[in-house]
N, C-alpha and C positions, 0 to 999 in steps of 0.2 A: 505494501498501502504506499501509497505516495506520502511526502510530507503533508501538503495540501489536503488530501481524504485527512489523514491524522487528523488535522486542525479541524474540519467540520466534526470528526467522531466524536472529540473529546468534547465537544459542547455539550453533547448528549448524556454524561455520566460524570460520574464524580470525579472532582479534583481534590483531592483531601492530602494531607498532609503539608502544607505549605509550606517554601523554602527550600526543597531539597529540586535539584535542577536537572530535568529529564533530559538526557542527551543521548540520541538516535547514533550512536558509533556501536562497535563493536565489543564495547566494556560490558563484563557481566551483569547482568541485573539489568542491562536498559531495556525499554521498551520499542520494540520495532511497530508492533500490532495492539491496538485495545480496541477492541469491535465488542459494545453493546449487546445482549443476544433478548433477554425478554426480561419483563416487572411481573413480578406476581404477588399477591396478597397471602397473609396467613391464612385464612380460607381456602385459597387454593392449594396454597402448601399443603395444608391436611389431606384435603380431597385427594390429591395424587399421591400422598404416602399412603392415606387407607385403601389404595388402590393396588398399589404395589408391595405393602408389609404383609406380611402375616396376623391375625389378629391380636397376639400378644403383643409382638413385636409394636404396634402401632399405638397401643394401649399404654405399652409403657412408654415413649414417646410424648402423647397426647397427656401423660398424666405429669411428667415432667418438665414440658416446654410450656410458655409464658405467652407465644407468640403476638409480640408488641412491634412487628414493621415489614413492614411491605419489603420485595428483597429484589435487587437487581443484578443480575447475572452477567458478567461480562469476559470474554475471553482475552485473554492476552498471550502474542507472543514475545518473547524473550530472549535476548543473547543470552550463552551461557558456555560450557565447555562439554567437549563428549568425554569418553570413559580415558580415550589418551590425552587428554587433555587437550586436544586442536579445538578450536572455536566452532561453534555451532549454533543450532536455534532451538528452542523447545516452546512448548504451548501448557497453558494450566489456565486455572476459572478462578474470580474473585468475584465473591458474592458480596454486595455491598448493602447492608440498612439502607432504609430509604427514610431519611430524617430531615428535619426542620424546623428552629434555625441549628446550626453547625454543633456537631454533639463528638466526645472524644467516647472511642472506643476501643476495646483491646482487640487485638488482633488473635486468629483463631487459625495453626498449620494442618490441614489434616493430609495426611497422606496416607493414600491408596492400597490397596492389596493385590493380588497378582492376577493383570489382565494381558489376554495377548492379542485382541481387538483392538484396532485403532476405535471405532466407534461406541467403544464403553469408554474412554478415556475422560476424566471428569469434565472436561473443556465441551463435550459434547454433550451435557447433561441428559444420557441416557442410559448411563449407569445407574447403580442401585446405590450404590457410595457417594453419588452429588447430594442422595438426601442430608448426610449430614452437613453439608456447606447451607443449603437453605434451612434446615432446624437452627443451626447457628447462627447464622445472621439473621433470620429472624427474633433469635432471642438478642440481640444488641450487640454481634461479635463480628470484626471484618473477615470473613471465612475465605482460606485462600489455598487452592488447593492444585498441586502442580501434575500435569500430566507424568512427568519425568520422560527423559530421553527417549527418542523411539517409538513414544508412542502420540495419537493426536496428530498435531498438525508436526510434530517435530520429525527430521529426516534420520532413517538410518534404521538400525538393530537397536529396540532396548536392550538395554545392561542387565537383565533382570537380577538380583540381588548384589550387586557390584557396587556396594558402600558407597566409595568415592562419590561417583556420580549419582546414586541418589542423594546423596547430601548435598551435591554442588548444587544436582539442577532443582531443589527444594531449595537453600540457600538462595540463589536467585532469581525464584520466583517469587520469594517474600521478598525480597531488591525491589522487584520488579512492580509488584505490586503498591507496596511503599511510595516509590518513585511518581507511580503513573497518573499522568496528567498536573504534575506537581509547578512544572514550568507556566508563570501568570502570562506568557508572551504563547503560548499553547492553547491554556483553558484559562482565561480570565476572570469568568464568571461561574464558578462553580455551583450546577443546579441540585447536586447532592452532594453532603456534608458531614457524611461520616469520615471521621479522621482517626487515625491511629492514635492511641494514649501510651505505646510504649512498651507495654508488656503484652507479650507472647504469650501462647497457650498451645502443647503441641500435641497431636495423638496420633495415631496408626494402627492398625490391625493387618496380621497375618506380613505379609510383604511389606506395607505398612512401618509395620510393628521394627521389624529389621530397618529398615530407610530411617527412622522417627530416631531409635537411640545412632545410628550412623549422624546424621544431620545433631542432635544435640551434643556429640562431641562433638562437632566443626564449630558449632555456635559459642559452644565454653572457652574452645581456642583461641579463636576467631570471632568472637563479638559481632555485630552491627552496630554503628553506632545508633542511638539514641532506642536501640530495643532490648528490651530484658526479657529473657527464656525465664517465665516465671515457673512454670511445671508442665512435664512430658506424661502422658498416659500409653503404655503398649502395651497389645495384646497379642499374643500368641505367635510371637512371630520366631522365625530360625534362626538365633543369633548365635548358635554355637553351627554354624554348616560342616565345620572340620570335623567336628568330636559327636555331640548328639545328635543333628539331625543326620546324620551320614551314619551313625552306630543304628539310630531308629530302621532308615534306611531296609538294611543291609539283612537288619532283623526282622521284616518285615514285607519276604517275598512277596508279596501282593501287597499292591499299593494303591488306595484309589484313585490319586489323580497323576499316573504317568507323564502326564505332560511337561511336569515341574522340569524332570531330568536332561532330557535334551534342549530343553529351555537355558537350564543356567548353564550348561557344556557348551550350546552353540554361543553363548553372550561371554563366557571367559573367553572363549577363542577369541572374538570379535576385540576383545578387552586388552588377551596378553598375547595374542597369535602364535601362543604355543603347546595349546592342549593336543591336537593332532595335526596332520597332512591331509588329511581329507577324510570325510566320515563314515568311507571303509574302514577305516582302522578302529572307530567306535563300535558302529552299528550293525548289524547283520541284514543282509538282504530280504525284504525288502525295505527295510526301514531307514537306512542311508541314500534311499534313491525318493523314498515319501516324506520323509521328516523335515527337509525346508524349506517344501512347500505347504506343509501345515502351519508354519510360523509366518507366514507372508500378512498379517495385521488382518486378514478378515475372517480369522477363525476365532471362535473362542474358547475357554480352556477345556468345557464340556464339549464341545464339537469336535476337538484334539484328542481329548480323550478317548473319545468311542473310536477313535482308529489308530490306538495303541494299546499292546498288550498290558491288561492292570499284572501280569506276574512279569513285574517290567524288566526282570534280571534276563531273559530272553530276547530283549532288544538289541540288548551288546555283546562284541565280540568277548568269549570268556577271557583273553589273554589279557585285554582294555580293562576290563571290568577288573580282574585280579587286581591290578595296579591301582585303579581306583582301591580297591580294598586294602593289599598293603601294601604298598609302593608309599614309604613315608615324601620321598623326594619325586613321585611322580606330576607333571605342573597341575593337575586337576588339585590335588590336596596342598600343592602350596596355592592354588588360587583360592580354595575356599578358606585357608588359613589367614590370606589376607582381607577375606573380607568377612571374617566375624567380627561381632562387635560387642566383645565384653572385655576388653583388653586393658581398659581405664578407669579412671575413679569419677562418676558424677558429680556434681558440687551444685546442680540444680534439682528441685523435686521432681524424681523419677517413679512412677507408679506402674509396677508390672502385672499385668495379670494373666491367664491361660483359666481355660476349661477340661474337666479330668478326664472329658471322655472325647480330646478330637484325637481322631483317625489322620491329620494330617500331616502335625507339626508337634512332633513330641513336647510332652509338659517339659523336660525337664533343660529347655529350652531357656526357659525362663527364670528355672529355680538354682540352673551354674550361672547364669549371667547374675542374676541377684548375689546370689553365694561371692562370686568375681569381684560384685564391685565394693561386698562387705569386705572382703578381706583386702582390698583397696583403702577401705578406710574410710568410705563414705557411709555417711550417716545421711542421706538425701533419700533412700531407697526405700520401697517398700515390692512386697509379691505377695500375690494372694490368689486362690482359685476363685472361682465365679458362677460355677454350674456343672453338673454334668454333663455339659452338651457337649456336639460335635464342631467342629471347626465354624460351619457356618451357622448355625445354630447361634454359637461363644458370642459373635460378630456385634450384635446389637446391646447385649449387656454391657460388652465393654465398652462401646463409643456410648452411650446413655452413663455409665461411671465417671467415663472422661467430661461428658458435658457438665454435672454434677458438682465432678473435685472442679471443675473453672470455675464453676457459679460460685461456689461456697470461696473459692480463693478472691476471684477476681472484685464479685459485688454487683459485677451485670445483672446478675438476676437475683432471688433468695436461694437459700441454699437448701438442694433439693435433700437432705436427708430428715428436713420437717415432713416430707410427703409419705413416709415408709408406712407410714400408719394407715395409707388409702391404695399400698399396692395389692393385696388382694382381692379386696373390692373390687379395683380395676383392673385385673388381671385374671381372678379365679384362680391365682396361685400365689403360694407363700414366698419360694425363692431364696430360702434360707441364706446361702452362701452368697446370694448380691445383697440380700438384703446386710448381713454382716460386713461386705465389703465395703458399702457404704456407709455404713454406720460405723467403720473403724474398732467394731467390737470383738475381732477376730486377728490376733498380734502376725505379722510375719513371722515365718520360722527364724528360731538364732541360728547363729553360726554351726555351735555345737549340734544340733539337730540335722543339719544338714551335712555336716560331715561322717555323720554315723551311716550316710547311704555310699557303701564302699564304691558304686560306680564314681558317681560326683567328686569323691574325695580323689580318685584315681585322675579325674580329668583334672583335675585342681593340681595334682602334682607335675602332670604333665607340662602344663599352659606354666608353672612355676621353674619347671626345667628350659623350657623354650627360651622364657622370658631372660633367663640369668648368665645361660649359654647355651641353649641350645641344645640340641640331642647329643647327649654324651657320647664321648670313643672307648673305641675298644681298642683292649690289649692283645696286637695281632702281631707275630713274628713268626720267620723272619720278612722284611719287609723292606724293598724289594723281595719279588720271591720268586724263584725257579719251577721248584715242582709243588711240596708241600706245605701249606702256611698252616701253621698253629692257631686257635682262636679261643683264646680265656673265657670263660663263663664268670661274667662279673659279681661280685656281691650286690644283693640285692633286686637282681634279676631273677623273679619266681615266677610258679608256674611252668606251663606250657608256653615253650619260648620257639621262634622259628628263625634260622638262618637262612637271608637269601643275599643272592651278589647278583650284581647288577653292573651294565656295561654303562659308557658316559652317553649313553642315548636313550637311557632310561629302561632296556628291556631286562628283561629276566634270563639270568645265564642259569642257573642253581637257585633250588629250594628244598630244606628240610627243616625237620624238628633238630632241634640242638640237643646231643647227648652228652651225659658226664661231664668234666669240670673243663676242659681241654678235649677242643675238637678239630679234625685236621681234615684239610678240605683240599684234595688234589688237583693243583691248577694246569698241569702240563698243556693237557691238550687245547687250552685257551690261546687265543691271540694275543700277544705282547701288548699291553697296553694297561690305561688305570679303569678301576672297578672300584664300585661300591658294595661295603660287605654291609647288610642291614640285620640288627636281632630285631625282631620283634615282640616284646611281653607284657610286663605290664610298666612297664616305659620300652621307648626307643634308643638304640645305643647305635654309632654308626663309626666306620673307617674305610678311608680312601686304600685301595690295595693297588701295587705296584705289581704287575706280573711282568717279568721279563723272558725274553726267549734264552 
């Protein structure tokens, strides 16, 4: 859109947060286009929600909302960076309360869950998650919903669960929302008077939970001038991709949403370029040929899942799958570790919620994230279940929890805790875990309780080892070696231990159980060169071995 057209567009909608100069350039967070889409009343919003939500979800929304303002939705296209750090553009939507005279209002940043179809991006106003934008703006928040990279009007492939670009796209969308139409030369006479008060509240569910933690970390390290993140609510996110979620998948050979796996692998290939040479190395026929076309932005995740086997392992070339499961140094595992979002210390309020019957994202993602934050000294985190719901059923409870948390903290609305007495009459159910999470009657678990879980404790120890010194090295001799190499079993390496040998291309050369206190391997048949010895037990230990002719 040309500048003259942008000028005319700006005359129709909000010009808020005066004093920030709009700069149409490639600078991150600057607005390229801002297009008003529609304005609707609270009654119209509620009618639409009643038609699209189930009876329980609608009753909860009706109970905990105040229906104060009409809302204008504005699509924004803005400058940002892609997963490699190169300039690109992305889209999103801002939901603006219609008020007069001028009013200061809190900002609300919502990060959506897994999407594969461009039409479902928030800025197209078709996806179910846009409901949270309408609801929050109707109740007095300036609601900002990024599409992320590669969805909506953004070019290229969406880098699914790529934490750095989730955060950069979200932060830059927030900048664009604040800067939108702020230059008096561009928009001299604002017609809508919603202005950010500088307080930010953020929530996300599923992939959005992962994105919310990544974004909170970035905002903590690089705060935006004039904006303070007050509170984050994250629900049912795969925060620990490399440990919890990976283990959950390999423990569940039948998985209800097999599309998540190729989506993530192809995304990480776009971001890092080293996961595979071609898809024939990853997927067996016909999936190596059919999968790319499934992720062209035209199909929903449900439509893609129908085309893939729920026995997800059958999609994969066995050797490639083995490397994902056992080879610590494989590029897939390196990419997963890079996109874990639990290795930092939150300094602003963070509430982690999950549901105990989630069939897609392991509960331990939330528990390990919470435990990791506590062990780093954070006093700003909580973690609670909200009910015995599956993944999709859980979402409205978490999102309403976030609204209640934000209302109580911001003062934008009465604190919804006072409405709990009406919960059963409104929904015909009591929802005790949700009630306890809202009221704060149930305390978050203590470190001592969580560390009794042997698997959580093992993951913590592994993370501590990686943070301090990386995977520990083995005692291997002689090195360089001509024929037989000796490998000592280290003290503290317990239980079943597998020893594997990889060449420098990451190809498995040999693998077997470690027996005895010293194991001997005949390497004389191997070509000369460098190899990696990996012992995989209750911890991972490695050593580079040089084989000589």
